[in-house]
N, C-alpha and C positions, 0 to 999 in steps of 0.2 A: 652654743645651741638653740638658747630660748631665742637668743637675740636675732640670729637669722630666719629660724623661724617667725619670729613675730613680724622680720623683716617685708615675708610674703605673706604670712596669712592676715597681717591689718588692708592691707589695700585691695586682698579679694572680697573682705568683709563689707569694706565700701557700696563692694557692686552690689552686694545680697542689699535690697532694698524692703526686703520684707518687715512688716512690721505689723504686728497680731493688732487688733482692735481692740481697743478698750472699752468697755460698757461698765459703769457706774451703777448699782443697783444699792437702792437706797425705798424705805417704805414710810410712806405718809401719807396720814390716812386725810387731812385737809391741806389746805394749802395756808404759807407762813413765810416770816421774812427770812428767814432760817433756810426753808425750803429756795423762796428763790434765790436766795443767795448761790447757794450751790449750784442751783442752773445757770444761772448768768455767768461764775465763772467755769465754768465747765463748758457752756461755749465759746468763750473766748480762747478756751486750748483747744476748742473743737471734739470736746470728751465726749462720748453718749453719756446718758443718766436715764437707767430705767427706773418707771415710779412704781412702786408696789402698792398696793391700797389705796389709792384716792378716791375719794367719796363713802369708803367702807366703817363702819362701826370701831373702835377702838375697844379692847378685849380683856386689854395687860398687854403686859412683854411678851408672852409666848405670841403675841401677835403678827411679832417683826419675822419671830424663825418661821412661823409657820405660811406665812406671805414667799420668804423665800425659798422654806423644801417644796411647794408648790409650785413656783418660778423653773425652779429646775429638775422638776420630777424626783425628790427626795435624793438627790447623788449629791448634797453636799454634809 
């Protein structure tokens, strides 16, 4: 039964070309070599990167969490 289901389901799935947009979120307070490499790699694979906190003062480890929470209104 499963092979028969797959025989009909797989071709139908190929017709559904919905691909959700992937957005990578990162926190960086300054431009670094690592950030530039990330952005370059993402660009090569057509991945959108959203950088939070650029130019802001680094206030410790919770800064990342606070930036992401603020961006997503605490939904995470």
